[in-house]
C-alpha positions in Angstrom: 113.9 85.2 70.5 112.7 84.9 74.1 110.7 87.8 75.7 110.1 88.2 79.4 106.5 88.9 80.3 106.3 91.3 83.2 102.6 92.4 83.0 99.2 91.2 81.8 95.9 92.8 80.9 92.5 91.4 81.7 89.1 93.1 81.1 88.3 95.5 83.9 91.5 94.7 85.8 89.9 91.4 87.0 91.7 89.2 89.3 89.3 86.3 88.6 91.4 83.4 87.3 88.5 82.5 84.9 88.7 85.9 83.2 90.9 85.6 80.1 94.1 87.5 79.7 93.8 89.8 76.6 97.3 91.1 76.3 100.8 90.5 77.7 103.9 92.6 77.6 107.3 93.5 79.0 109.9 96.2 78.8 109.0 98.2 75.7 106.7 95.6 74.0 103.2 94.2 74.1 101.2 91.5 72.3 97.6 90.5 72.2 97.1 87.1 73.6 96.1 85.6 70.2 99.3 87.0 68.6 101.5 85.6 71.5 99.8 82.2 71.0 100.6 82.3 67.3 104.2 83.3 68.0 104.5 80.2 70.2 102.7 77.9 67.8 104.9 79.1 64.8 108.0 79.1 67.0 108.8 82.7 66.0 109.0 83.9 69.6 109.1 82.3 73.0 108.0 83.9 76.2 108.9 83.4 79.9 108.1 84.8 83.3 110.8 85.3 85.9 110.3 85.9 89.6 113.0 85.9 92.4 115.6 84.4 90.0 113.3 81.6 88.8 112.3 81.5 85.2 109.5 79.4 83.6 108.4 79.2 80.0 105.0 80.3 78.8 103.0 77.9 76.7 99.4 77.7 75.4 96.5 75.3 75.7 93.0 75.1 74.3 89.9 75.0 76.5 86.4 75.1 75.2 87.8 76.0 71.7 89.7 79.0 73.1 93.5 79.4 73.1 95.0 80.7 76.3 98.5 81.3 77.7 99.9 79.7 80.8 103.2 79.0 82.5 104.6 75.5 82.4 104.3 73.7 85.8 107.1 74.2 88.3 107.6 74.4 92.0 106.2 77.9 92.7 103.1 79.8 91.8 105.0 83.1 92.0 106.0 82.9 88.3 102.4 82.3 87.2 101.0 84.8 84.7 98.2 85.6 87.1 100.7 86.8 89.7 102.0 89.5 87.4 100.8 93.1 87.5 97.4 93.6 85.7 97.6 96.9 83.8 93.9 96.9 82.8 91.8 99.3 84.8 
């Protein structure tokens, strides 16, 4: 099942791209980042971001031993996870 991510949470509402996303969510659902990474790894759920009619899949990578979510490269930064509403305050 594919779920559309429409918001993210980062500690303190940070807009710093180096601050890790701790949670993602959409219409009526939310997942901690670690759980979303496991969903993708185990192929139990997939995630995507859609902006202005353009959709892009969400994947994960590992940097410095830490798993993180990111959108697959495409022609626009508008569907990037970091461009979504940050609900953390």
